[in-house]
C-alpha positions as CSV (number, residue, x, y, z in Angstrom):
1,M,0.0,0.0,0.0
2,L,0.9,3.6,-0.3
3,M,0.8,6.5,2.1
4,K,0.6,10.2,1.6
5,I,3.0,12.5,3.6
6,T,2.7,16.3,3.7
7,V,6.0,18.0,3.5
8,K,6.7,21.6,4.5
9,L,10.0,23.2,3.3
10,I,11.0,26.2,5.5
11,A,13.6,28.8,4.4
12,M,14.7,26.8,1.4
13,D,14.6,29.5,-1.3
14,P,15.5,29.2,-4.1
15,F,15.1,25.4,-3.9
16,S,11.7,24.5,-5.1
17,P,11.2,20.9,-6.1
18,P,8.4,19.9,-8.4
19,G,5.0,19.3,-6.7
20,F,5.5,22.0,-4.0
21,D,3.3,25.1,-3.9
22,A,4.4,28.7,-3.4
23,N,4.3,28.2,0.3
24,G,6.8,25.3,0.2
25,I,4.1,22.6,0.9
26,G,3.9,19.4,-1.1
27,V,2.5,15.9,-0.7
28,F,4.7,12.8,-1.3
29,T,3.4,9.3,-1.9
30,L,5.6,6.6,-0.3
31,A,5.4,2.9,0.2
32,D,4.1,1.7,3.6
33,G,7.0,1.1,5.9
34,S,9.1,4.0,4.5
35,S,11.2,5.9,7.1
36,L,11.9,9.5,7.5
37,E,15.3,8.9,6.0
38,D,13.7,7.5,2.9
39,L,11.6,10.7,2.6
40,I,14.6,13.0,3.1
41,S,16.5,11.0,0.3
42,A,13.5,11.3,-2.0
43,L,13.4,15.1,-1.6
44,K,16.9,15.4,-3.2
45,L,17.8,18.4,-1.2
46,P,20.4,20.7,-2.8
47,D,24.0,19.6,-2.9
48,G,23.2,16.3,-1.2
49,V,23.5,17.9,2.2
50,G,20.4,16.3,3.7
51,E,22.3,15.8,7.0
52,A,22.5,19.6,7.4
53,Y,18.7,19.9,7.5
54,M,16.6,19.7,10.6
55,T,13.4,17.7,10.6
56,L,10.1,17.7,12.5
57,L,7.6,14.9,12.3
58,N,4.2,16.1,13.4
59,E,5.9,19.0,15.2
60,D,8.3,16.7,17.1
61,A,12.0,17.1,16.4
62,V,13.8,14.1,15.0
63,P,17.6,14.0,15.3
64,I,19.6,13.3,12.2
65,S,20.9,10.1,13.7
66,G,17.3,8.8,14.3
67,R,15.7,9.4,10.9
68,A,16.3,5.8,9.6
69,G,14.5,4.3,12.6
70,V,11.4,6.5,12.4
71,A,8.7,4.9,10.3
72,L,6.2,7.2,8.7
73,S,2.4,6.8,8.7
74,D,-0.3,7.9,6.3
75,G,-1.2,11.5,7.0
76,D,2.1,12.4,8.7
77,E,3.4,16.0,8.4
78,V,7.1,16.5,8.0
79,T,8.8,19.9,8.2
80,V,12.3,20.4,6.8
81,F,14.5,23.4,7.3
82,P,18.2,24.2,7.2
83,A,20.2,24.3,10.4
84,I,20.5,27.8,11.7
85,K,24.0,29.0,12.6
86,G,24.7,32.1,14.7
87,G,27.8,33.9,15.7
């Protein structure tokens, strides 16, 4: 079976993959049992630096090291944004 996951991209301009609206929201269809890591890979983030992006699953932070072990469910909402650095 397939599941639909809503993805929100925050502060990713000018990156705008196909299927996302002007607000950076898109819906991905993935196979049941797909992990958060599978979704991040499918997004094909710029320069292959997916590890530099922070992720929220249904508003809960998921550490980079834990993405592969987090199974997604139909209707989940994932937010992806670049890590913020300050000085």
